[in-house]
C-alpha positions in Angstrom: -13.0 299.0 214.0 -13.9 295.8 215.6 -11.9 292.7 215.7 -14.2 290.9 213.2 -13.6 293.9 210.8 -9.8 293.2 210.7 -8.3 290.6 208.5 -6.4 288.0 210.4 -3.1 288.8 208.7 -3.3 292.2 210.3 -4.3 290.9 213.8 -2.1 288.1 214.7 -2.9 288.5 218.4 -6.5 287.5 217.8 -6.8 284.5 215.6 -10.4 283.1 215.9 -9.8 280.2 213.5 -9.9 277.3 216.0 -12.9 278.8 217.8 -14.6 279.1 214.5 -13.7 275.6 213.6 -15.2 274.1 216.7 -18.3 276.2 216.7 -19.0 275.4 213.0 -18.3 271.7 213.9 -21.0 271.9 216.6 -23.4 273.5 214.2 -22.5 270.8 211.7 -23.4 268.2 214.3 -26.8 269.8 215.0 -27.7 270.5 211.4 -26.6 267.2 210.1 -28.6 265.5 212.9 -31.6 267.0 211.3 -30.4 265.9 207.9 -30.0 262.3 209.2 -33.5 262.4 210.5 -34.7 263.6 207.1 -32.8 260.8 205.3 -34.2 258.1 207.5 -37.9 259.3 207.6 -38.5 261.3 204.4 -38.7 258.5 201.9 -41.0 256.6 204.3 -43.2 259.6 204.8 -43.3 260.3 201.1 -44.3 256.7 200.5 -47.1 256.9 203.0 -48.4 260.1 201.7 -48.0 259.9 197.9 -50.6 258.4 195.7 -48.0 257.4 193.1 -45.4 255.4 195.1 -42.8 256.3 192.5 -42.8 259.8 194.1 -41.6 258.5 197.4 -38.2 260.1 197.2 -39.6 263.4 195.6 -39.4 265.2 199.0 -35.7 264.5 199.4 -35.2 265.3 195.7 -36.9 268.7 196.2 -34.7 269.3 199.2 -31.5 268.8 197.2 -33.0 270.9 194.2 -33.6 273.8 196.7 -30.1 273.4 198.1 -28.7 273.6 194.5 -30.8 276.6 193.6 -30.0 278.5 196.9 -26.3 278.1 196.8 -25.5 281.0 194.6 -27.9 283.5 196.4 -26.8 282.2 199.8 -23.2 282.8 199.0 -23.7 286.3 197.4 -25.9 287.3 200.4 -23.1 286.4 202.8 -20.6 288.3 200.7 -22.5 291.4 201.7 -24.1 290.5 205.0 -21.2 288.4 206.5 -21.2 284.7 207.5 -22.8 285.1 210.9 -26.0 286.8 209.6 -26.2 284.5 206.6 -25.9 281.3 208.7 -28.5 282.7 211.2 -30.9 283.4 208.4 -30.4 279.9 207.2 -31.3 278.5 210.6 -34.5 280.4 210.7 -35.4 279.1 207.3 -34.8 275.5 208.5 -37.0 276.1 211.5 -39.9 277.1 209.0 -39.2 274.2 206.9 -39.4 271.7 209.7 -42.6 273.3 210.9 -44.2 272.9 207.5 -43.0 269.2 207.3 -44.7 268.5 210.7 -47.9 270.2 209.7 -48.0 268.4 206.4 -47.7 265.0 208.1 -50.5 265.9 210.6 -52.7 267.0 207.6 -51.7 264.0 205.6 -50.6 266.4 202.8 -47.8 265.2 200.6 -47.4 268.6 199.0 -47.2 270.5 202.2 -44.6 268.0 203.5 -42.8 268.5 200.2 -42.9 272.4 200.5 -41.3 272.0 204.0 -38.5 270.0 202.6 -37.8 272.8 200.1 -37.2 275.2 202.9 -35.0 272.7 204.6 -33.1 272.5 201.3 -32.5 276.3 201.4 -31.2 276.0 205.0 -28.8 273.2 203.8 -27.5 275.6 201.1 -26.2 277.7 204.0 -25.0 274.8 206.0 -22.8 273.6 203.1 -20.8 276.8 203.4 -19.7 275.9 206.9 -16.7 274.1 205.6 -15.6 277.0 203.4 -16.2 279.5 206.2 -13.7 277.5 208.3 -11.2 277.7 205.5 -11.7 281.5 205.2 -9.8 282.1 208.4 -7.3 279.3 208.2 -3.7 279.5 207.0 -3.1 277.5 203.8 -1.4 274.6 205.7 -4.4 274.2 208.0 -7.2 274.5 205.4 -7.7 270.8 204.8 -7.7 270.2 208.6 -10.1 273.0 209.2 -12.5 271.6 206.5 -12.2 268.1 207.9 -12.8 269.1 211.5 -16.0 271.0 210.6 -17.3 268.0 208.7 -16.3 265.8 211.6 -19.2 267.2 213.6 -21.2 265.0 211.4 -20.2 261.9 213.5 -22.2 263.3 216.4 -25.1 263.7 213.9 -24.6 260.2 212.7 -25.2 258.8 216.1 -27.7 261.4 217.4 -29.9 261.8 214.2 -31.2 258.2 213.8 -31.6 257.8 217.6 -33.7 261.0 217.8 -35.7 259.7 214.8 -36.4 256.4 216.5 -37.3 258.2 219.9 -39.5 260.8 218.3 -41.2 258.9 215.4 -44.2 258.0 217.7 -44.5 261.1 219.8 -47.8 262.0 218.3 -49.0 258.4 217.6 -51.0 257.4 215.6 -49.5 260.1 213.4 -46.0 258.7 212.8 -42.9 260.7 212.2 -44.4 264.3 212.9 -42.3 264.3 216.1 -39.1 263.9 214.0 -39.7 267.2 212.5 -40.5 269.0 215.8 -37.0 267.7 216.8 -35.5 269.4 213.7 -37.1 272.6 214.7 -35.4 272.5 218.0 -32.1 271.7 216.4 -32.5 274.7 214.1 -33.0 277.0 217.2 -29.8 275.6 218.8 -27.8 276.4 215.6 -29.1 279.8 215.6 -27.8 280.4 219.1 -24.3 279.1 218.5 -23.9 281.1 215.3 -24.0 284.3 217.4 -20.5 283.4 218.6 -18.5 282.8 215.4 -16.0 285.4 214.3 -15.3 285.3 210.6 -13.7 288.6 209.2 -15.8 290.1 206.3 -14.1 290.9 203.1 -12.3 294.3 203.2 -13.6 297.2 201.2 -10.8 296.6 198.7 -11.6 292.9 198.4 -15.3 293.7 197.9 -14.3 296.2 195.1 -12.0 293.6 193.5 -14.3 291.2 191.6 -11.4 289.1 190.6 -11.3 287.0 187.5 -14.4 286.1 185.5 -16.0 282.8 186.6 -15.4 281.4 183.1 -11.6 281.8 183.7 -11.8 280.3 187.2 -14.0 277.4 186.0 -11.6 276.6 183.0 -8.8 275.8 185.4 -8.2 272.0 185.2 -7.8 271.7 188.9 -11.2 273.4 189.4 -12.8 271.0 186.9 -11.4 268.0 188.6 -12.2 269.3 192.1 -15.8 269.9 191.3 -16.2 266.6 189.4 -14.8 264.7 192.3 -17.0 266.4 195.0 -20.1 266.4 192.8 -20.0 262.7 191.6 -18.9 261.5 195.0 -21.8 263.3 196.7 -24.4 262.3 193.9 -23.4 258.6 194.0 -23.7 258.6 197.8 -27.1 260.4 197.6 -28.5 258.0 195.0 -27.6 254.8 196.7 -28.3 256.1 200.3 -31.7 257.5 199.4 -32.9 254.1 197.9 -31.5 252.1 200.8 -34.5 252.5 203.3 -36.9 251.6 200.4 -34.8 248.6 199.4 -34.6 247.3 202.9 -38.4 247.7 203.6 -39.0 245.8 200.3 -36.7 243.0 201.6 -38.8 242.8 204.8 -36.6 244.7 207.2 -38.1 246.9 209.9 -37.6 250.7 210.3 -35.2 250.1 213.1 -33.0 248.1 210.8 -32.8 250.7 208.0 -32.3 253.4 210.7 -29.3 251.5 212.1 -27.8 251.1 208.6 -28.2 254.7 207.9 -26.7 255.6 211.4 -23.5 253.5 210.7 -23.4 254.9 207.2 -23.4 258.5 208.6 -20.7 257.5 211.1 -18.6 256.3 208.3 -19.2 259.5 206.4 -17.9 261.7 209.1 -15.6 259.7 211.4 -12.6 259.8 209.0 -12.7 263.6 209.1 -10.5 263.6 212.1 -7.7 262.4 210.0 -8.7 263.1 206.4 -7.0 266.5 206.4 -3.7 264.9 207.6 -3.9 262.3 204.9 -4.5 265.0 202.3 -1.5 267.0 203.6 0.7 263.8 203.4 -0.4 262.2 200.2 -2.3 264.9 198.3 -5.9 265.5 197.6 -5.9 263.6 194.2 -4.6 260.4 195.8 -7.3 260.5 198.7 -10.0 261.1 196.0 -8.9 258.1 194.1 -9.0 255.9 197.3 -12.6 257.3 197.8 -13.6 256.2 194.3 -12.2 252.7 194.9 -14.1 252.4 198.1 -17.3 253.3 196.2 -16.7 250.7 193.7 -16.2 248.0 196.5 -19.5 249.3 197.9 -21.3 248.6 194.7 -19.8 245.1 194.5 -21.1 244.3 198.1 -24.6 245.7 197.4 -24.9 243.6 194.2 -23.7 240.5 195.9 -26.9 240.0 198.0 -29.8 241.4 199.9 -28.9 240.2 203.6 -28.7 242.8 206.3 -24.8 242.4 206.2 -24.8 243.6 202.6 -26.7 246.7 203.3 -24.7 247.4 206.5 -21.2 246.9 204.9 -22.1 248.5 201.7 -23.4 251.7 203.2 -20.3 251.9 205.5 -18.0 251.7 202.4 -20.3 254.3 200.7 -19.8 256.7 203.7 -16.1 256.3 203.6 -15.9 256.8 199.8 -18.0 260.0 200.1 -15.8 261.4 202.8 -12.5 261.0 200.8 -14.0 262.2 197.5 -15.9 265.2 199.0 -13.2 266.5 201.3 -10.6 265.9 198.7 -12.6 267.8 196.1 -13.3 270.6 198.5 -9.7 271.0 199.5 -8.6 271.0 195.7 -11.3 273.7 195.1 -9.7 276.0 197.7 -6.5 276.1 195.5 -8.3 277.8 192.6 -9.4 281.2 193.8 -8.3 284.4 195.6 -10.0 285.9 198.7 -11.9 288.3 196.5 -13.1 285.4 194.3 -14.1 283.0 197.1 -17.8 283.7 197.4 -18.7 283.4 193.7 -16.3 280.4 193.2 -17.6 278.6 196.3 -21.3 279.3 195.1 -20.5 277.9 191.6 -18.8 274.9 193.1 -21.8 274.0 195.3 -24.3 274.8 192.6 -22.6 272.2 190.3 -22.3 269.7 193.3 -26.0 269.9 194.2 -27.2 269.9 190.6 -25.9 266.4 190.4 -27.0 265.5 193.8 -30.6 266.7 193.0 -30.6 264.7 189.8 -29.4 261.6 191.7 -32.2 262.1 194.3 -34.8 262.5 191.6 -33.7 259.4 189.7 -33.2 257.3 192.9 -36.9 256.7 193.5 -37.6 256.1 189.8 -34.8 253.7 189.4 -35.6 251.7 192.5 -39.4 251.7 191.8 -39.1 250.6 188.2 -35.9 248.7 187.9 -34.9 247.5 191.4 -32.0 247.9 193.8 -29.4 246.4 191.3 -30.2 249.1 188.8 -29.5 251.8 191.4 -26.0 250.3 192.0 -25.1 249.7 188.4 -26.3 253.2 187.4 -23.7 255.0 189.4 -20.7 252.9 188.1 -20.0 255.0 184.9 -19.9 258.4 186.6 -17.6 257.1 189.3 -15.3 255.8 186.5 -15.3 259.3 185.0 -14.4 260.9 188.2 -11.6 258.4 188.9 -10.2 258.9 185.5 -10.2 262.6 185.8 -8.3 262.6 189.1 -5.8 260.1 187.8 -5.1 262.4 184.9 -4.8 265.5 187.2 -2.4 263.6 189.6 0.0 262.5 187.0 -0.4 265.2 184.3 -1.3 268.3 186.4 -1.2 271.2 183.9 -1.8 274.2 186.3 -0.2 275.1 189.7 -3.2 276.7 191.2 -3.8 280.3 192.2 -0.7 282.2 193.6 -0.7 284.6 196.6 -3.7 283.3 198.4 -4.5 284.7 201.7 
């Protein structure tokens, strides 16, 4: 039996948790760099290729939809094949998607480009489980930190992704942005290489046989409901506002470099707090941190609605990133309290399926709202769901009816 076949509790001499966390953080940096490139360029590529300009954000919406649809198959596949194999397969799918996107741009084919974003969306479904994979090998007191540090890899992506987009956008001039997707192909290859070094113990035979509680029972836990609601609404709000930002800035006369800079600092704000979010959660509790995230999002909306100067976009998107970090990491940490090891794959799959269902809906509606009703409608439209999420967390914080799942590994 190899080391990776032995549960950590039985092999205290070899604990790969920290190595896994840093490898997964590096893979997050690489994969999220590609995602940053997508966020900066896909709406503009979609706008240039689509006959109906209202479809400009459709490629990103298809990406999020594919992520949503692939979360359950990806998680169940990794339950049997293991994290390393699953994450490697995901990187290969990402490479194929980036190739299709580049080809679609060269051929001026909106639908080929959109097909490529679907493949990248499937890749992102695997990427989303990096944070859970880090928690799989972590002791309970270290879980929030492990999740935070993996997501902290995104700060490298926040800096590197938009810079790579600016550098590569004209590689194949006069065909703009094709080079950006060649870069994403290279990033996928790098992720594939790093993934060969992670050590995440598979489920034991007994754990695979134990199916755990039915999903209906797990999902009925108030803590699970609030955890998913917080992460899903926090992510959907961020997606809807962020996706429309490049379009809003272009409509206001700003250059591509200006929108790339705003998205860059937004992404830094998304991931930079991850170095201490885990500590804050341990000290103050996940519900409190989620509430702070919701408040930051409300302030973001106020800033966005107060004007259309560069400063409004810049400050608003920074606040949006901070709000996402606290709501998403807080929600993810809460979710880990609701399942046992044998239940983790199906529960994590359900969690991310729900999260990305809302994210996909937000991405679909973003282009329509902005095209037909304007930037103000985009911001006003996310206020009610934010209020619902905040109310649910306040209820859980002060009237928590369930203690979570006992005897977790």
